[in-house]
C-alpha positions in Angstrom: -65.9 30.4 -67.8 -66.2 26.8 -66.6 -68.3 28.0 -63.6 -71.0 28.9 -66.1 -71.6 25.3 -66.7 -70.9 23.7 -63.3 -74.1 22.9 -61.4 -73.9 23.6 -57.7 -76.3 20.7 -56.8 -77.5 17.5 -58.4 -79.7 18.0 -61.5 -82.7 16.4 -59.8 -82.8 19.0 -57.0 -83.6 21.6 -59.7 -86.6 19.6 -60.7 -87.8 19.2 -57.1 -87.3 22.9 -56.4 -89.1 23.9 -59.6 -92.1 21.6 -58.8 -92.4 22.9 -55.2 -92.2 26.6 -56.2 -94.5 26.1 -59.2 -97.3 24.4 -57.3 -97.1 26.6 -54.2 -97.3 29.8 -56.4 -100.1 28.2 -58.4 -102.1 27.6 -55.2 -101.3 31.2 -54.0 -102.5 32.7 -57.3 -105.6 30.5 -57.3 -106.4 31.6 -53.7 -106.0 35.3 -54.6 -109.3 35.1 -56.6 -110.6 35.4 -60.2 -110.8 39.1 -60.3 -107.2 39.6 -59.3 -106.1 37.7 -62.4 -108.7 39.3 -64.6 -107.4 42.8 -64.2 -103.8 43.2 -65.1 -102.6 46.6 -63.7 -99.2 48.2 -63.1 -99.5 46.8 -59.5 -99.9 43.3 -60.9 -96.8 43.8 -63.1 -94.9 44.9 -60.1 -96.1 41.8 -58.1 -95.0 39.5 -60.9 -91.5 41.0 -61.0 -91.2 40.8 -57.2 -92.5 37.3 -57.1 -89.9 36.3 -59.6 -87.2 37.9 -57.5 -88.6 36.4 -54.3 -88.6 32.8 -55.6 -85.3 33.0 -57.4 -83.2 31.7 -54.5 -85.8 29.0 -53.8 -85.3 27.8 -57.3 -81.6 28.3 -57.8 -80.1 28.3 -54.3 -76.5 29.5 -54.8 -76.3 28.3 -58.4 -75.6 30.8 -61.2 -74.8 28.3 -63.9 -76.3 28.3 -67.4 -77.2 24.7 -67.0 -79.1 25.2 -63.8 -81.1 28.0 -65.3 -81.9 26.0 -68.4 -82.9 22.9 -66.3 -85.3 25.2 -64.3 -86.7 26.9 -67.4 -87.4 23.6 -69.1 -88.9 22.1 -65.9 -91.2 25.1 -65.4 -92.3 25.1 -69.0 -93.0 21.4 -68.9 -95.0 21.8 -65.6 -97.0 24.6 -67.2 -97.7 22.5 -70.3 -98.6 19.4 -68.1 -101.0 21.3 -65.9 -102.7 22.9 -69.0 -102.9 19.5 -70.6 -104.6 18.0 -67.5 -107.0 20.9 -67.1 -108.0 20.7 -70.8 -108.8 16.9 -70.4 -110.3 16.6 -67.0 -113.2 18.8 -65.8 -112.4 18.2 -62.1 -108.8 19.3 -62.5 -110.0 22.4 -64.5 -112.5 23.3 -61.8 -109.8 23.0 -59.0 -107.3 25.0 -61.0 -109.5 27.6 -62.6 -112.6 27.6 -60.6 -116.2 28.1 -61.9 -118.0 31.2 -63.1 -119.9 33.1 -60.4 -123.3 34.8 -60.8 -123.0 38.5 -59.9 -126.5 39.6 -60.9 -129.7 38.1 -62.2 -132.9 39.6 -63.4 -132.0 43.2 -62.5 -130.8 42.3 -59.0 -127.1 42.7 -58.1 -125.7 40.4 -55.5 -123.6 42.8 -53.5 -122.3 40.2 -51.1 -121.0 38.2 -54.0 -119.4 41.3 -55.5 -117.6 41.8 -52.1 -116.6 38.2 -51.8 -115.2 38.1 -55.3 -113.4 41.5 -54.9 -115.4 43.2 -57.7 -115.9 46.9 -57.0 -119.1 48.6 -58.0 -117.1 50.8 -60.4 -115.8 47.6 -62.1 -119.3 46.2 -62.4 -120.6 49.6 -63.8 -117.7 49.6 -66.3 -118.7 46.1 -67.5 -122.3 47.3 -67.9 -121.2 50.1 -70.1 -119.0 47.8 -72.1 -122.0 45.6 -72.7 -124.4 48.5 -73.7 -126.4 47.9 -70.5 -127.7 51.2 -69.3 -129.6 50.1 -66.2 -129.4 47.3 -63.7 -133.0 46.3 -64.7 -131.6 45.5 -68.2 -129.5 42.6 -66.9 -130.7 39.1 -67.4 -127.5 37.6 -65.9 -124.0 38.9 -65.1 -121.2 36.4 -64.6 -117.7 36.7 -63.3 -115.8 34.3 -65.6 -112.9 32.2 -64.4 -110.5 34.5 -66.1 -111.8 37.5 -64.2 -113.9 39.1 -67.0 -117.4 40.1 -66.3 -119.9 38.9 -68.9 -123.4 40.5 -69.0 -126.4 39.2 -70.9 -129.2 41.6 -71.3 -132.8 40.8 -71.0 -134.5 40.4 -74.3 -136.6 43.4 -75.4 -140.3 42.6 -75.8 
């Protein structure tokens, strides 16, 4: 039972490992694109589970102690809070971490190259049109891919 509380490395190494893994994964997720994070499918759930398993050894090494797990959990939660705090108070940090909205269509014209670059399928775009009661492309004033991956469509005003 004492093994449950004996750390296999100095406490500060848990902090360093947690910071490295957190920021590398944050960068990888950010690079995967807005649309990837906006659509949460069963494939995404599988990815999250596998990512957790893949980085487990990078975080814990050979440690299986309760203390090591709690140090890592607290460090990761503190990092997440700190990054959120910085992003909420600094526009530049927010842009780097979350990106900026992207125009997908304007005045009835869909930018197909932008759809491709942002990994938005035509089926996803059509679904967003239906969800916004937009029957035709010509009805679109502007369509935006938000930083959370959601597609917002503003319709042209009826005259």
